[in-house]
C-alpha positions as CSV (number, residue, x, y, z in Angstrom):
1,M,-13.4,-14.1,61.3
2,G,-14.6,-10.8,60.2
3,V,-14.5,-7.6,62.8
4,T,-17.4,-5.4,63.1
5,V,-17.3,-1.6,63.1
6,R,-18.8,-2.2,66.7
7,D,-16.4,-4.5,67.9
8,A,-13.5,-2.5,66.8
9,S,-14.8,0.4,68.2
10,R,-15.3,-1.3,71.6
11,I,-11.5,-2.4,71.3
12,I,-10.5,1.0,70.3
13,L,-12.8,2.9,73.0
14,L,-11.0,0.8,75.5
15,H,-7.6,1.5,74.2
16,L,-8.1,5.2,74.1
17,L,-10.4,5.5,77.5
18,L,-7.2,4.1,79.0
19,L,-4.8,6.5,77.4
20,L,-6.7,9.6,77.6
21,S,-9.6,9.3,80.6
22,S,-7.0,9.7,83.3
23,H,-7.4,13.1,85.1
24,C,-4.2,14.8,84.8
25,H,-4.1,18.0,86.4
26,G,-1.5,20.2,84.7
27,C,-1.2,18.3,81.8
28,W,-3.0,20.3,79.6
29,A,-1.1,23.2,80.7
30,R,2.3,21.7,79.3
31,L,0.4,21.0,76.0
32,L,-0.4,24.5,75.8
33,S,3.3,25.7,76.5
34,E,4.5,23.4,73.4
35,K,1.6,24.5,71.3
36,L,1.0,28.4,72.0
37,A,3.9,29.7,70.1
38,G,2.5,28.3,66.6
39,F,-1.0,27.5,67.5
40,S,-2.8,29.5,65.0
41,K,-1.4,27.3,62.4
42,V,-2.8,23.9,63.5
43,D,-1.6,21.7,60.6
44,D,2.0,23.4,60.9
45,D,3.4,20.2,62.0
46,G,6.1,20.8,59.7
47,H,9.4,19.9,58.9
48,A,12.2,21.8,57.3
49,H,13.4,20.5,53.7
50,A,16.3,21.3,51.5
51,H,14.0,22.5,48.3
52,G,15.6,25.9,47.6
53,M,16.8,26.6,51.1
54,S,20.2,27.7,52.5
55,H,21.3,26.5,55.9
56,M,20.6,30.1,57.6
57,D,17.0,29.6,56.3
58,H,16.6,26.2,58.2
59,L,18.1,27.8,61.1
60,M,15.6,30.6,61.0
61,M,12.6,28.5,60.6
62,D,10.1,27.5,63.5
63,P,11.2,24.1,64.5
64,Q,7.6,23.2,65.0
65,S,7.2,23.4,61.2
66,M,9.5,20.9,60.6
67,I,7.8,17.8,59.4
68,F,6.8,18.3,55.9
69,F,8.4,16.4,52.9
70,T,7.9,15.0,49.6
71,L,7.0,11.8,48.6
72,D,10.6,11.4,46.7
73,D,11.9,11.8,50.3
74,L,10.2,8.0,51.4
75,K,13.2,6.0,50.8
76,P,15.6,4.1,53.1
77,G,18.8,5.8,54.0
78,K,16.9,9.5,53.5
79,T,18.1,11.8,56.3
80,M,16.1,15.0,57.0
81,P,15.6,17.1,60.4
82,I,12.1,16.6,62.0
83,Y,10.3,17.7,65.0
84,F,8.5,15.6,67.2
85,P,6.8,17.3,70.1
86,K,7.2,14.9,73.4
87,R,3.4,14.8,74.0
88,H,2.3,11.2,75.3
89,P,-1.2,10.5,75.2
90,S,-1.3,9.4,78.6
91,S,-0.4,12.7,79.7
92,S,-2.8,14.5,77.6
93,P,-6.4,16.2,78.8
94,H,-8.7,13.5,79.2
95,F,-12.2,13.2,77.0
96,L,-15.3,14.1,79.0
97,P,-18.2,11.6,79.2
98,K,-20.3,12.7,76.1
99,A,-23.1,13.9,78.2
100,E,-20.8,16.1,80.1
101,A,-19.2,17.5,77.1
102,E,-22.4,18.2,75.4
103,S,-23.4,20.3,78.4
104,I,-20.6,22.8,78.2
105,P,-20.8,25.6,75.6
106,F,-18.3,25.3,72.8
107,S,-18.3,28.3,70.8
108,S,-16.6,31.6,70.5
109,R,-19.5,33.6,71.5
110,D,-19.4,31.7,75.0
111,L,-15.9,32.0,75.6
112,P,-16.3,34.3,78.5
113,H,-18.7,31.9,80.5
114,I,-16.3,28.8,79.3
115,L,-13.5,30.8,80.8
116,D,-15.3,31.5,84.0
117,L,-16.1,27.6,84.0
118,F,-12.5,26.7,84.3
119,S,-11.3,29.8,86.2
120,F,-9.2,31.2,83.7
121,S,-8.5,35.0,83.4
122,G,-9.5,36.8,80.0
123,G,-5.6,37.5,78.9
124,S,-4.0,34.4,80.2
125,P,-2.1,32.2,77.7
126,Q,-4.9,29.4,78.4
127,A,-7.6,31.8,77.3
128,R,-5.9,32.8,74.0
129,A,-5.2,29.1,73.3
130,M,-8.9,28.3,74.0
131,E,-9.9,31.3,71.8
132,D,-7.7,29.9,68.9
133,T,-9.2,26.4,69.3
134,L,-12.7,27.4,69.3
135,K,-11.8,29.7,66.1
136,H,-10.2,26.9,64.3
137,C,-13.4,24.7,65.1
138,E,-15.3,27.3,63.5
139,T,-13.7,27.9,60.4
140,R,-15.2,26.9,57.1
141,P,-14.0,23.7,55.7
142,I,-11.8,23.8,52.4
143,K,-13.4,22.7,49.0
144,G,-13.6,18.7,49.4
145,E,-13.0,18.3,53.2
146,T,-15.4,17.4,55.7
147,K,-14.5,18.3,59.3
148,S,-15.7,18.1,62.8
149,C,-14.2,19.0,66.4
150,A,-14.9,16.2,68.8
151,T,-15.5,16.9,72.3
152,S,-16.0,13.4,73.3
153,L,-14.6,9.9,72.6
154,E,-18.1,9.0,71.0
155,A,-18.2,12.2,69.0
156,M,-14.8,11.1,67.3
157,L,-16.0,7.5,66.7
158,D,-19.2,8.6,65.2
159,F,-17.3,10.9,63.0
160,V,-15.3,8.4,61.7
161,R,-17.8,6.0,61.4
162,G,-19.7,8.5,58.9
163,I,-16.7,9.0,56.8
164,L,-15.3,5.6,56.6
165,G,-18.3,3.6,55.9
166,G,-20.8,3.0,59.0
167,E,-21.3,-0.4,60.5
168,S,-20.5,-2.7,57.7
169,S,-16.9,-1.3,57.2
170,P,-14.7,-1.6,60.3
171,F,-12.0,0.6,60.8
172,R,-8.6,1.4,63.3
173,A,-6.7,3.7,64.4
174,I,-2.8,4.4,64.0
175,S,-0.4,6.4,65.6
176,T,3.2,7.4,65.9
177,S,4.9,5.6,68.7
178,H,8.3,6.2,70.3
179,L,10.3,3.0,70.9
180,I,13.0,4.9,73.0
181,E,11.8,7.7,75.2
182,S,14.1,10.9,74.9
183,S,13.4,14.7,75.5
184,T,14.9,15.6,72.2
185,R,12.3,17.4,70.1
186,F,14.1,18.3,67.0
187,Q,16.9,16.4,65.3
188,N,17.8,14.6,62.3
189,Y,16.2,11.2,61.4
190,T,17.2,8.7,59.0
191,I,14.4,6.6,57.4
192,L,15.8,2.8,58.4
193,E,13.6,0.9,56.5
194,Q,11.3,0.7,53.2
195,P,8.2,2.6,54.2
196,K,5.2,0.6,54.6
197,G,2.1,1.8,52.9
198,V,-1.3,1.3,54.6
199,P,-4.2,0.3,52.3
200,A,-6.8,3.1,52.7
201,S,-9.1,4.1,50.2
202,K,-10.3,6.8,52.8
203,M,-8.6,8.2,56.0
204,V,-9.6,10.4,58.9
205,A,-6.9,12.3,60.6
206,C,-7.8,13.7,64.2
207,H,-5.1,16.2,65.9
208,T,-5.5,17.3,69.3
209,L,-6.1,20.8,70.0
210,P,-5.3,22.8,73.4
211,Y,-8.1,22.8,75.8
212,P,-8.9,22.1,79.3
213,Y,-10.4,18.7,78.1
214,A,-9.3,16.7,75.3
215,I,-10.5,18.1,71.7
216,F,-9.9,16.4,68.5
217,Y,-10.1,18.1,65.2
218,C,-11.2,15.4,62.9
219,H,-10.9,15.8,59.2
220,S,-11.1,14.0,55.8
221,Q,-10.3,15.1,52.3
222,E,-12.0,13.9,49.2
223,S,-8.6,14.2,47.2
224,E,-6.4,11.2,47.0
225,N,-4.3,10.8,50.3
226,R,-1.5,8.1,50.9
227,V,-0.9,6.6,54.4
228,F,2.8,5.2,55.5
229,E,4.1,3.7,58.6
230,V,8.2,4.8,58.6
231,V,10.5,3.6,60.8
232,L,13.0,6.4,61.7
233,G,16.5,6.6,63.6
234,G,17.6,9.6,65.4
235,E,20.9,10.9,65.3
236,N,20.9,10.7,69.3
237,G,19.9,7.1,69.1
238,D,16.0,7.5,69.0
239,R,13.7,5.2,67.5
240,V,10.2,6.1,66.2
241,N,7.7,4.3,64.3
242,A,6.1,7.0,62.8
243,V,2.8,7.5,60.7
244,A,3.2,9.9,57.6
245,V,0.5,10.9,55.3
246,C,0.8,12.3,51.6
247,H,-1.7,14.4,50.3
248,L,-1.5,14.1,46.5
249,D,-3.5,17.3,45.6
250,T,-3.3,20.3,47.6
251,S,-4.7,22.9,44.6
252,Q,-7.2,23.9,47.2
253,W,-4.9,24.6,50.2
254,N,-4.3,28.2,51.4
255,R,-1.1,29.9,49.4
256,D,0.0,30.5,53.2
257,H,0.0,27.0,54.5
258,P,3.7,26.6,56.0
259,S,4.4,23.4,54.1
260,F,4.6,25.5,50.9
261,R,7.2,27.5,52.6
262,V,9.1,24.8,53.9
263,L,9.2,22.7,50.7
264,G,9.5,25.7,48.6
265,I,6.6,24.8,46.3
266,E,3.1,26.3,45.2
267,P,-0.5,25.0,45.9
268,G,-1.1,21.7,43.4
269,A,2.3,21.7,42.4
270,A,3.4,18.3,44.1
271,P,2.5,16.1,46.7
272,V,2.8,17.3,50.4
273,C,3.6,14.6,53.2
274,H,4.0,15.2,56.9
275,F,4.5,13.2,60.1
276,F,2.1,12.8,62.8
277,P,2.9,13.5,66.7
278,A,2.3,10.7,69.0
279,D,-0.9,12.3,70.5
280,N,-2.7,12.5,66.9
281,L,-4.6,9.6,65.4
282,V,-5.1,8.5,61.6
283,W,-8.1,6.1,61.2
284,V,-8.3,4.0,58.2
285,P,-10.3,1.1,57.0
286,I,-9.5,-2.4,58.3
287,A,-8.7,-4.7,55.0
288,P,-10.3,-8.0,55.0
289,S,-7.2,-9.7,55.9
290,Q,-6.0,-7.5,58.5
291,G,-8.4,-8.0,61.4
292,M,-7.8,-5.7,64.7
293,M,-4.1,-4.5,64.9
């Protein structure tokens, strides 16, 4: 029996609400502390790679940029250094109800008022992170990209539904999960099994952004992408079921995108792949044989 978008949305809504709607005082400050250093590079969830890079280059590179890799790396036995921030969805800032979120200004020009509303001083780390989030949300999309910063769960589902086909096309969310809890963020991981391709004619990636309440930067690209689920084993015993996406056409990307520095390639030269942290979501259509996972 098929699952409708409405049914899927209800199940996903319940799941995400359980994870994201609990009030967690101080949680967003912990998120800020991990994101502030490299926040202006929101997609810089990178990973170091050996393409033309010396050992010293690896040591000097920001660990938070260590998640990028190539399509050729997706094979059992491949070992590579990867950074996974230890941010569990249950400890992330919560979503506000849609009506409440829509009542709060969300623009750079209103930043002073927003800071007053949340009692943050203008020069504080929180203020700088909030300003970066607002500016990122206001940046024009690249050619072939559709983007939105969702300030509520309903807004995120509406955006995903619009990209993946409306009421007639059910969809689901997948995310990275850590099977063994560990405080280690950066280490060598080995691919333990043949990566599993996720059937997806379209996909929407949603990334968390630092803010007093949950904000997801969601975007979709017209260019071809491939989604994978990858089982990783860390050198300290960690085990991760990771979600990865490979972008097959990067010709429209900014030349300063960190993936090109990490991989030592130029825009459009080769597919760029990256892993997702646990508090990010990848939305994909549900194949008829899948049902809700």
